[in-house]
mmCIF file of the C-alpha atoms, coordinates in Angstrom:
data_MODEL
# 
_entry.id   MODEL 
# 
loop_
_atom_site.group_PDB 
_atom_site.id 
_atom_site.type_symbol 
_atom_site.label_atom_id 
_atom_site.label_alt_id 
_atom_site.label_comp_id 
_atom_site.label_asym_id 
_atom_site.label_entity_id 
_atom_site.label_seq_id 
_atom_site.pdbx_PDB_ins_code 
_atom_site.Cartn_x 
_atom_site.Cartn_y 
_atom_site.Cartn_z 
_atom_site.occupancy 
_atom_site.B_iso_or_equiv 
_atom_site.pdbx_formal_charge 
_atom_site.auth_seq_id 
_atom_site.auth_comp_id 
_atom_site.auth_asym_id 
_atom_site.auth_atom_id 
_atom_site.pdbx_PDB_model_num 
ATOM 1  C CA . UNK A 1 1  ? -2.217  15.097  2.117   1.00 0.00 ? 1  UNK A CA 1 
ATOM 2  C CA . UNK A 1 2  ? -3.178  11.044  1.055   1.00 0.00 ? 2  UNK A CA 1 
ATOM 3  C CA . UNK A 1 3  ? -5.721  10.810  -1.018  1.00 0.00 ? 3  UNK A CA 1 
ATOM 4  C CA . UNK A 1 4  ? -7.973  8.245   -0.744  1.00 0.00 ? 4  UNK A CA 1 
ATOM 5  C CA . UNK A 1 5  ? -11.704 7.077   -2.070  1.00 0.00 ? 5  UNK A CA 1 
ATOM 6  C CA . UNK A 1 6  ? -14.414 5.347   -0.417  1.00 0.00 ? 6  UNK A CA 1 
ATOM 7  C CA . UNK A 1 7  ? -16.290 2.785   -2.239  1.00 0.00 ? 7  UNK A CA 1 
ATOM 8  C CA . UNK A 1 8  ? -18.809 0.987   -0.353  1.00 0.00 ? 8  UNK A CA 1 
ATOM 9  C CA . UNK A 1 9  ? -16.905 -1.107  2.342   1.00 0.00 ? 9  UNK A CA 1 
ATOM 10 C CA . UNK A 1 10 ? -13.473 -0.274  1.115   1.00 0.00 ? 10 UNK A CA 1 
ATOM 11 C CA . UNK A 1 11 ? -11.120 2.322   0.746   1.00 0.00 ? 11 UNK A CA 1 
ATOM 12 C CA . UNK A 1 12 ? -8.658  2.946   -2.092  1.00 0.00 ? 12 UNK A CA 1 
ATOM 13 C CA . UNK A 1 13 ? -5.380  5.170   -2.483  1.00 0.00 ? 13 UNK A CA 1 
ATOM 14 C CA . UNK A 1 14 ? -2.557  5.345   -4.336  1.00 0.00 ? 14 UNK A CA 1 
ATOM 15 C CA . UNK A 1 15 ? 0.900   3.842   -3.476  1.00 0.00 ? 15 UNK A CA 1 
ATOM 16 C CA . UNK A 1 16 ? 4.463   4.479   -4.971  1.00 0.00 ? 16 UNK A CA 1 
ATOM 17 C CA . UNK A 1 17 ? 6.631   1.529   -4.622  1.00 0.00 ? 17 UNK A CA 1 
ATOM 18 C CA . UNK A 1 18 ? 10.355  1.654   -4.449  1.00 0.00 ? 18 UNK A CA 1 
ATOM 19 C CA . UNK A 1 19 ? 11.492  -2.111  -5.012  1.00 0.00 ? 19 UNK A CA 1 
ATOM 20 C CA . UNK A 1 20 ? 14.872  -3.088  -3.849  1.00 0.00 ? 20 UNK A CA 1 
ATOM 21 C CA . UNK A 1 21 ? 15.255  -1.283  -0.800  1.00 0.00 ? 21 UNK A CA 1 
ATOM 22 C CA . UNK A 1 22 ? 17.267  -1.494  1.979   1.00 0.00 ? 22 UNK A CA 1 
ATOM 23 C CA . UNK A 1 23 ? 14.163  -2.352  4.476   1.00 0.00 ? 23 UNK A CA 1 
ATOM 24 C CA . UNK A 1 24 ? 10.524  -2.971  3.897   1.00 0.00 ? 24 UNK A CA 1 
ATOM 25 C CA . UNK A 1 25 ? 9.537   0.068   5.363   1.00 0.00 ? 25 UNK A CA 1 
ATOM 26 C CA . UNK A 1 26 ? 6.311   2.697   4.999   1.00 0.00 ? 26 UNK A CA 1 
ATOM 27 C CA . UNK A 1 27 ? 8.185   6.285   4.433   1.00 0.00 ? 27 UNK A CA 1 
ATOM 28 C CA . UNK A 1 28 ? 5.301   8.565   4.603   1.00 0.00 ? 28 UNK A CA 1 
ATOM 29 C CA . UNK A 1 29 ? 3.058   10.273  1.882   1.00 0.00 ? 29 UNK A CA 1 
ATOM 30 C CA . UNK A 1 30 ? 4.462   11.983  -1.192  1.00 0.00 ? 30 UNK A CA 1 
ATOM 31 C CA . UNK A 1 31 ? 1.675   13.980  -4.053  1.00 0.00 ? 31 UNK A CA 1 
ATOM 32 C CA . UNK A 1 32 ? -1.012  12.156  -2.438  1.00 0.00 ? 32 UNK A CA 1 
ATOM 33 C CA . UNK A 1 33 ? 0.700   8.908   -2.222  1.00 0.00 ? 33 UNK A CA 1 
ATOM 34 C CA . UNK A 1 34 ? 1.931   6.763   -0.091  1.00 0.00 ? 34 UNK A CA 1 
ATOM 35 C CA . UNK A 1 35 ? 5.381   5.638   -0.169  1.00 0.00 ? 35 UNK A CA 1 
ATOM 36 C CA . UNK A 1 36 ? 6.501   2.212   0.479   1.00 0.00 ? 36 UNK A CA 1 
ATOM 37 C CA . UNK A 1 37 ? 9.713   0.643   -0.015  1.00 0.00 ? 37 UNK A CA 1 
ATOM 38 C CA . UNK A 1 38 ? 10.208  -3.206  -0.155  1.00 0.00 ? 38 UNK A CA 1 
ATOM 39 C CA . UNK A 1 39 ? 13.329  -5.092  -0.263  1.00 0.00 ? 39 UNK A CA 1 
ATOM 40 C CA . UNK A 1 40 ? 11.931  -7.830  -2.820  1.00 0.00 ? 40 UNK A CA 1 
ATOM 41 C CA . UNK A 1 41 ? 12.731  -6.931  -6.564  1.00 0.00 ? 41 UNK A CA 1 
ATOM 42 C CA . UNK A 1 42 ? 9.865   -6.470  -8.990  1.00 0.00 ? 42 UNK A CA 1 
ATOM 43 C CA . UNK A 1 43 ? 9.703   -9.794  -10.847 1.00 0.00 ? 43 UNK A CA 1 
ATOM 44 C CA . UNK A 1 44 ? 7.495   -12.068 -10.352 1.00 0.00 ? 44 UNK A CA 1 
ATOM 45 C CA . UNK A 1 45 ? 4.866   -10.354 -8.139  1.00 0.00 ? 45 UNK A CA 1 
ATOM 46 C CA . UNK A 1 46 ? 7.360   -10.394 -5.730  1.00 0.00 ? 46 UNK A CA 1 
ATOM 47 C CA . UNK A 1 47 ? 7.233   -6.896  -4.670  1.00 0.00 ? 47 UNK A CA 1 
ATOM 48 C CA . UNK A 1 48 ? 3.737   -6.310  -5.181  1.00 0.00 ? 48 UNK A CA 1 
ATOM 49 C CA . UNK A 1 49 ? 3.357   -9.414  -2.247  1.00 0.00 ? 49 UNK A CA 1 
ATOM 50 C CA . UNK A 1 50 ? 5.814   -7.343  -0.244  1.00 0.00 ? 50 UNK A CA 1 
ATOM 51 C CA . UNK A 1 51 ? 3.511   -4.079  -0.388  1.00 0.00 ? 51 UNK A CA 1 
ATOM 52 C CA . UNK A 1 52 ? 0.779   -6.416  0.419   1.00 0.00 ? 52 UNK A CA 1 
ATOM 53 C CA . UNK A 1 53 ? 2.437   -7.790  3.466   1.00 0.00 ? 53 UNK A CA 1 
ATOM 54 C CA . UNK A 1 54 ? 3.417   -4.498  5.004   1.00 0.00 ? 54 UNK A CA 1 
ATOM 55 C CA . UNK A 1 55 ? 0.051   -3.026  4.507   1.00 0.00 ? 55 UNK A CA 1 
ATOM 56 C CA . UNK A 1 56 ? -1.740  -5.924  5.786   1.00 0.00 ? 56 UNK A CA 1 
ATOM 57 C CA . UNK A 1 57 ? 1.028   -6.100  8.747   1.00 0.00 ? 57 UNK A CA 1 
ATOM 58 C CA . UNK A 1 58 ? 0.592   -2.295  9.479   1.00 0.00 ? 58 UNK A CA 1 
ATOM 59 C CA . UNK A 1 59 ? -2.740  -1.799  9.250   1.00 0.00 ? 59 UNK A CA 1 
ATOM 60 C CA . UNK A 1 60 ? -3.735  -5.365  11.383  1.00 0.00 ? 60 UNK A CA 1 
ATOM 61 C CA . UNK A 1 61 ? -5.407  -6.973  8.552   1.00 0.00 ? 61 UNK A CA 1 
ATOM 62 C CA . UNK A 1 62 ? -5.256  -9.966  6.847   1.00 0.00 ? 62 UNK A CA 1 
ATOM 63 C CA . UNK A 1 63 ? -3.249  -10.394 3.598   1.00 0.00 ? 63 UNK A CA 1 
ATOM 64 C CA . UNK A 1 64 ? -6.581  -11.235 1.939   1.00 0.00 ? 64 UNK A CA 1 
ATOM 65 C CA . UNK A 1 65 ? -7.940  -7.769  2.618   1.00 0.00 ? 65 UNK A CA 1 
ATOM 66 C CA . UNK A 1 66 ? -5.122  -5.814  0.833   1.00 0.00 ? 66 UNK A CA 1 
ATOM 67 C CA . UNK A 1 67 ? -5.839  -6.027  -2.947  1.00 0.00 ? 67 UNK A CA 1 
ATOM 68 C CA . UNK A 1 68 ? -3.434  -4.672  -5.673  1.00 0.00 ? 68 UNK A CA 1 
ATOM 69 C CA . UNK A 1 69 ? -6.316  -3.298  -7.547  1.00 0.00 ? 69 UNK A CA 1 
ATOM 70 C CA . UNK A 1 70 ? -4.368  -1.674  -10.774 1.00 0.00 ? 70 UNK A CA 1 
ATOM 71 C CA . UNK A 1 71 ? -0.929  -1.052  -11.813 1.00 0.00 ? 71 UNK A CA 1 
ATOM 72 C CA . UNK A 1 72 ? 0.266   -4.424  -10.612 1.00 0.00 ? 72 UNK A CA 1 
ATOM 73 C CA . UNK A 1 73 ? 3.045   -4.014  -13.083 1.00 0.00 ? 73 UNK A CA 1 
ATOM 74 C CA . UNK A 1 74 ? 4.138   -0.681  -11.994 1.00 0.00 ? 74 UNK A CA 1 
ATOM 75 C CA . UNK A 1 75 ? 5.578   1.506   -9.482  1.00 0.00 ? 75 UNK A CA 1 
ATOM 76 C CA . UNK A 1 76 ? 2.206   3.436   -8.842  1.00 0.00 ? 76 UNK A CA 1 
ATOM 77 C CA . UNK A 1 77 ? -0.246  1.266   -7.738  1.00 0.00 ? 77 UNK A CA 1 
ATOM 78 C CA . UNK A 1 78 ? -3.999  1.708   -6.612  1.00 0.00 ? 78 UNK A CA 1 
ATOM 79 C CA . UNK A 1 79 ? -4.668  -0.574  -3.258  1.00 0.00 ? 79 UNK A CA 1 
ATOM 80 C CA . UNK A 1 80 ? -8.102  -0.965  -1.495  1.00 0.00 ? 80 UNK A CA 1 
ATOM 81 C CA . UNK A 1 81 ? -8.382  -2.357  2.434   1.00 0.00 ? 81 UNK A CA 1 
ATOM 82 C CA . UNK A 1 82 ? -11.675 -2.619  4.340   1.00 0.00 ? 82 UNK A CA 1 
ATOM 83 C CA . UNK A 1 83 ? -12.984 0.385   5.106   1.00 0.00 ? 83 UNK A CA 1 
ATOM 84 C CA . UNK A 1 84 ? -12.198 -0.487  8.747   1.00 0.00 ? 84 UNK A CA 1 
ATOM 85 C CA . UNK A 1 85 ? -8.405  0.329   8.261   1.00 0.00 ? 85 UNK A CA 1 
ATOM 86 C CA . UNK A 1 86 ? -9.010  3.863   7.550   1.00 0.00 ? 86 UNK A CA 1 
ATOM 87 C CA . UNK A 1 87 ? -8.082  5.504   10.798  1.00 0.00 ? 87 UNK A CA 1 
ATOM 88 C CA . UNK A 1 88 ? -4.785  3.564   10.710  1.00 0.00 ? 88 UNK A CA 1 
ATOM 89 C CA . UNK A 1 89 ? -4.229  4.542   7.072   1.00 0.00 ? 89 UNK A CA 1 
ATOM 90 C CA . UNK A 1 90 ? -4.759  8.187   7.624   1.00 0.00 ? 90 UNK A CA 1 
ATOM 91 C CA . UNK A 1 91 ? -2.179  7.758   10.892  1.00 0.00 ? 91 UNK A CA 1 
ATOM 92 C CA . UNK A 1 92 ? 0.490   6.370   8.637   1.00 0.00 ? 92 UNK A CA 1 
ATOM 93 C CA . UNK A 1 93 ? 0.952   9.628   7.086   1.00 0.00 ? 93 UNK A CA 1 
ATOM 94 C CA . UNK A 1 94 ? 0.976   12.177  10.393  1.00 0.00 ? 94 UNK A CA 1 
# 
């Protein structure tokens, strides 16, 4: 089950990123983290930008509403989105 933490008007969750994948896709939940594969390489923030874009599109929120809170240089990141996107987030892992 995806571990979601509610903090005021935002929810945060852990994302495990696989850069240089064959396609941009959210491939489910593993060990409490959302597994995201992106085609971008992990240089100059390109993979982070691809993760943010994919999550924003999938959760139907703007790019600015998806924030990488921790782990910008790591494969495991803490990401937050508006609380209004929580239902869509939960549907991703079912």
